[in-house]
Backbone as CSV, one residue per row, in Angstrom:
resi,resn,N_x,N_y,N_z,CA_x,CA_y,CA_z,C_x,C_y,C_z
1,MET,119.119,81.346,37.310,119.501,83.765,37.178,118.738,83.585,36.088
2,TYR,118.872,83.229,34.941,118.272,83.793,33.786,116.676,84.513,34.118
3,ALA,116.441,83.305,34.279,114.895,83.637,34.288,114.250,84.498,35.311
4,ALA,114.927,84.876,36.740,114.537,85.672,37.357,114.641,87.101,36.704
5,TYR,116.005,87.310,35.389,116.379,88.884,35.247,115.190,88.583,33.696
6,HIS,115.112,88.120,33.727,113.886,87.451,32.344,112.614,88.148,32.915
7,PHE,112.101,87.876,34.467,110.761,88.327,34.913,111.022,89.536,35.514
8,ILE,112.435,90.374,35.809,112.094,91.618,35.596,112.169,93.002,34.435
9,TYR,112.787,92.082,33.791,112.477,92.582,32.275,111.549,92.668,31.741
10,PHE,110.703,92.078,32.092,109.288,91.374,31.957,108.149,93.038,32.497
11,ILE,108.894,92.808,33.439,108.075,94.077,34.428,108.109,95.365,33.831
12,LEU,109.066,95.217,33.354,109.526,97.118,33.277,109.914,97.260,32.123
13,LEU,109.273,96.247,31.406,109.353,96.867,29.839,107.635,96.252,29.252
14,GLY,107.039,96.090,30.379,105.254,95.639,30.275,104.448,96.349,29.579
15,SER,103.122,96.550,29.603,102.451,97.307,28.582,102.451,98.956,28.722
16,PRO,102.830,99.731,27.694,102.750,100.948,28.132,102.156,101.438,28.822
17,ALA,100.351,101.203,28.770,99.855,101.891,29.907,99.551,101.537,31.393
18,LYS,99.873,100.858,31.534,100.303,99.627,32.588,101.120,100.388,33.164
19,SER,102.504,100.539,32.754,103.758,100.547,33.617,103.481,102.525,33.748
20,GLU,103.187,103.192,32.702,102.596,104.596,33.239,102.268,104.796,34.163
21,GLY,101.066,104.144,34.363,100.320,104.187,35.589,100.748,103.991,36.841
22,LEU,101.098,103.201,37.284,102.035,102.772,37.942,103.910,102.897,38.339
23,PHE,103.819,103.832,37.510,105.445,104.992,38.042,104.623,106.012,38.038
24,SER,103.533,106.888,37.540,102.620,107.923,37.957,102.679,107.671,38.686
25,TRP,101.867,106.674,39.867,101.380,106.220,41.038,102.471,106.609,42.030
26,LEU,103.708,106.043,41.851,104.848,105.500,42.593,105.596,107.194,42.877
27,PHE,105.467,108.276,41.550,106.313,109.019,41.731,105.787,110.150,41.413
28,SER,104.368,110.203,41.604,103.169,111.691,41.780,103.555,112.411,42.915
29,SER,103.851,111.383,43.969,103.913,112.549,45.340,104.672,114.248,45.009
30,GLY,103.972,114.934,45.577,104.547,116.281,45.504,104.060,117.211,44.276
31,LYS,103.455,116.179,43.172,103.063,116.951,42.176,101.637,118.158,42.867
32,GLU,102.149,119.626,42.607,101.019,120.897,42.920,99.936,120.646,41.829
33,ILE,98.949,120.434,42.727,97.675,120.391,42.507,96.884,120.805,42.790
34,THR,95.359,121.174,42.553,94.299,121.861,43.152,93.165,120.902,43.232
35,ALA,92.802,120.286,44.267,92.140,119.666,45.051,90.649,119.898,44.714
36,GLU,90.226,119.447,44.378,88.599,119.684,43.829,87.444,119.148,44.960
37,ILE,86.988,119.295,46.247,86.544,118.323,47.350,85.430,118.812,47.288
38,LYS,83.803,117.785,47.304,82.800,117.701,47.652,82.752,117.113,49.213
39,LEU,81.847,118.570,49.589,81.565,117.639,51.227,80.324,117.053,51.314
40,VAL,80.008,116.114,52.297,79.010,115.075,52.027,78.760,115.372,53.585
41,ASN,77.814,116.282,54.009,77.716,116.553,55.149,76.684,115.805,56.008
42,ASN,76.140,115.158,56.729,75.871,114.463,57.570,75.558,114.796,59.152
43,CYS,76.003,116.047,59.338,76.019,116.921,60.118,74.497,118.015,60.535
44,LEU,74.392,118.496,61.677,73.180,119.119,61.886,74.150,120.776,61.421
45,LEU,75.203,120.794,61.638,75.711,121.932,61.296,75.915,121.985,59.992
46,ASP,76.093,123.450,59.489,75.883,123.930,58.358,77.351,123.841,57.940
47,SER,77.196,123.264,56.135,78.216,123.529,55.193,79.416,124.574,55.386
48,LYS,79.554,125.336,55.621,80.079,126.847,55.681,80.993,126.755,56.914
49,TYR,80.535,126.099,58.045,81.394,125.929,59.255,82.396,124.960,59.044
50,PHE,82.498,123.990,57.901,83.437,123.443,57.744,84.578,123.893,57.132
51,ILE,85.888,123.642,57.207,87.187,123.866,56.308,87.865,122.506,55.811
52,VAL,88.182,122.374,54.893,89.836,121.521,54.666,90.614,121.718,54.670
53,ARG,91.469,121.247,55.109,92.945,121.830,55.801,94.372,120.930,54.970
54,ASP,95.299,121.096,54.319,96.785,120.667,54.324,97.152,120.325,55.771
55,LEU,97.351,119.641,56.045,98.068,118.926,56.947,99.927,119.334,57.365
56,GLY,100.402,118.991,56.271,101.521,119.908,55.799,101.620,121.053,55.884
57,SER,101.001,121.632,54.750,101.063,123.412,54.954,100.636,124.443,55.632
58,GLY,99.368,123.895,55.688,98.547,124.650,57.040,97.261,125.374,55.995
59,LYS,97.831,125.156,54.952,96.248,126.187,53.762,95.051,125.319,54.340
60,SER,94.715,126.239,54.380,92.891,125.348,54.177,91.996,126.231,53.297
61,SER,90.654,125.944,53.030,89.660,126.215,52.191,88.323,125.785,52.607
62,GLY,87.802,126.916,52.801,86.064,126.772,53.382,85.343,126.361,51.928
63,PHE,83.922,126.172,52.538,83.126,125.220,51.373,81.828,126.378,51.146
64,THR,81.630,126.233,50.006,80.681,126.825,49.471,79.351,125.690,48.639
65,SER,78.527,125.894,48.942,77.406,125.375,48.638,78.143,123.738,48.481
66,GLY,78.501,123.365,49.211,79.609,121.666,49.441,80.540,121.475,48.792
67,PHE,81.303,122.771,48.092,82.693,121.868,47.008,83.783,123.495,48.208
68,ALA,84.668,122.577,47.779,85.950,123.818,48.291,86.905,123.334,47.463
69,ARG,87.759,124.346,47.206,89.230,123.932,46.319,90.519,124.729,47.208
70,LEU,91.511,123.449,47.204,92.476,123.413,48.228,93.688,123.470,47.047
71,ASP,94.631,124.576,47.191,95.557,123.888,46.464,96.899,123.203,47.196
72,THR,97.280,122.178,46.546,98.142,121.693,47.733,98.872,120.405,46.537
73,LYS,99.244,119.623,47.085,100.549,118.539,46.381,99.847,117.348,46.946
74,THR,100.071,116.195,45.420,99.117,115.076,45.407,99.683,114.331,46.763
75,LYS,99.073,113.329,46.962,99.227,112.807,47.818,99.402,113.764,49.972
76,SER,99.360,114.356,49.876,99.830,114.793,51.092,98.559,114.777,51.559
77,SER,98.674,115.211,53.325,97.337,114.848,54.233,96.285,115.888,54.257
78,ILE,95.302,115.672,54.138,94.362,116.441,54.068,93.363,116.000,55.040
79,GLN,93.087,116.684,55.828,91.809,116.693,57.080,90.330,117.793,56.810
80,LEU,89.354,116.922,57.442,87.906,117.873,57.250,87.997,118.552,58.573
81,GLN,88.047,119.347,58.551,87.999,120.583,60.180,86.790,121.452,60.593
82,LEU,86.541,121.624,61.527,85.867,122.487,61.783,85.920,124.221,61.359
83,SER,85.898,125.045,61.160,86.423,126.517,61.160,87.118,126.981,62.558
84,PRO,87.931,127.998,62.193,88.548,128.153,63.915,87.058,129.230,64.031
85,SER,86.344,129.569,63.460,85.365,130.315,63.779,84.355,129.658,64.817
86,VAL,84.356,128.306,64.601,82.974,127.738,66.021,83.959,127.586,66.915
87,LYS,83.682,127.671,67.570,83.909,127.510,69.398,82.909,126.648,70.419
88,ASN,83.710,126.274,71.044,83.271,125.330,71.865,82.607,123.511,71.702
89,VAL,82.919,123.424,70.187,82.585,122.506,69.260,84.127,121.958,69.114
90,THR,83.971,120.456,68.655,85.172,119.802,68.189,84.307,118.392,67.289
91,PHE,85.523,118.806,66.705,85.494,117.753,65.281,86.877,117.702,64.547
92,ALA,87.250,116.518,64.152,88.110,116.315,63.241,87.964,115.174,61.722
93,GLY,87.562,115.252,61.317,87.734,114.219,59.901,89.337,113.454,60.223
94,ASN,88.968,111.950,59.645,90.323,111.347,59.066,90.870,111.862,58.317
95,ALA,92.801,112.120,58.235,93.137,112.398,57.294,93.392,111.475,56.272
96,VAL,93.335,112.487,54.640,93.190,111.580,53.442,94.496,112.205,52.178
97,GLU,94.971,111.376,51.888,95.574,111.544,50.887,94.926,112.737,49.647
98,ALA,95.842,113.363,49.560,95.003,114.521,48.610,95.252,113.574,47.122
99,LYS,93.559,114.474,46.377,93.524,113.777,44.984,92.976,114.762,43.825
100,LYS,92.794,115.295,42.807,92.389,116.415,41.850,90.665,116.411,42.276
101,LYS,89.979,115.257,42.517,88.982,115.304,42.486,88.438,114.457,44.003
102,MET,87.646,114.859,44.964,87.408,114.042,46.248,86.594,114.183,46.405
103,LYS,85.540,113.172,47.846,84.737,113.520,48.564,85.241,112.723,49.885
104,LEU,84.995,114.220,50.823,84.836,114.157,52.634,83.810,114.178,52.912
105,VAL,83.279,113.344,54.091,82.166,113.039,54.122,81.907,113.967,56.012
106,ALA,81.359,114.335,56.326,80.894,114.997,57.624,80.571,114.057,58.469
107,ASP,80.987,113.284,59.285,79.949,112.163,60.087,79.838,112.808,61.572
108,CYS,78.249,113.275,62.041,78.254,113.890,63.328,77.226,112.766,64.125
109,SER,77.344,111.678,64.081,76.850,110.654,64.853,76.937,110.491,66.111
110,ILE,76.168,110.707,66.628,76.104,110.549,68.144,76.785,109.026,68.964
111,ARG,77.761,109.586,70.342,78.528,108.822,70.432,78.278,108.602,71.941
112,ASN,77.906,107.289,72.489,77.594,107.036,73.606,79.123,107.045,74.517
113,LEU,79.159,107.829,75.848,79.808,108.245,76.198,79.910,107.618,77.812
114,SER,78.699,107.433,78.255,78.222,107.374,79.733,79.099,106.179,80.835
115,ASP,79.791,105.189,79.717,80.941,104.279,80.249,81.983,105.266,80.727
116,VAL,82.563,106.593,80.229,83.267,107.033,80.230,82.836,108.416,81.522
117,SER,82.084,108.107,81.784,81.832,109.436,82.485,81.738,108.786,83.577
118,GLU,81.245,107.761,83.838,80.987,107.165,85.170,82.025,106.514,86.134
119,ASN,83.172,107.107,85.543,84.855,106.637,86.132,84.639,107.489,87.507
């Protein structure tokens, strides 16, 4: 039993740098940040037609010269989307956790849907 307590004691009182990083990672959820997002656009559509949206708050920001800034919170889910001004085209990127510095990729590769249309 003493060994188990000793082990827990060691984890809690480990090196300050490592424990600080672990605790900040565990408890930083909800900290307000301004995310700086770089867009890697692999689509034929101009970058000005993309936005990044905080799925929790609904806030969004457009891209200028491939960059956007979004007021959000750490670990909030954000998603690359098309601007509401774009009609008759759909695109939705994967939701990712917000960080201060981010890179999002717009991939508009062609998908083969012939097996779906043959039903």
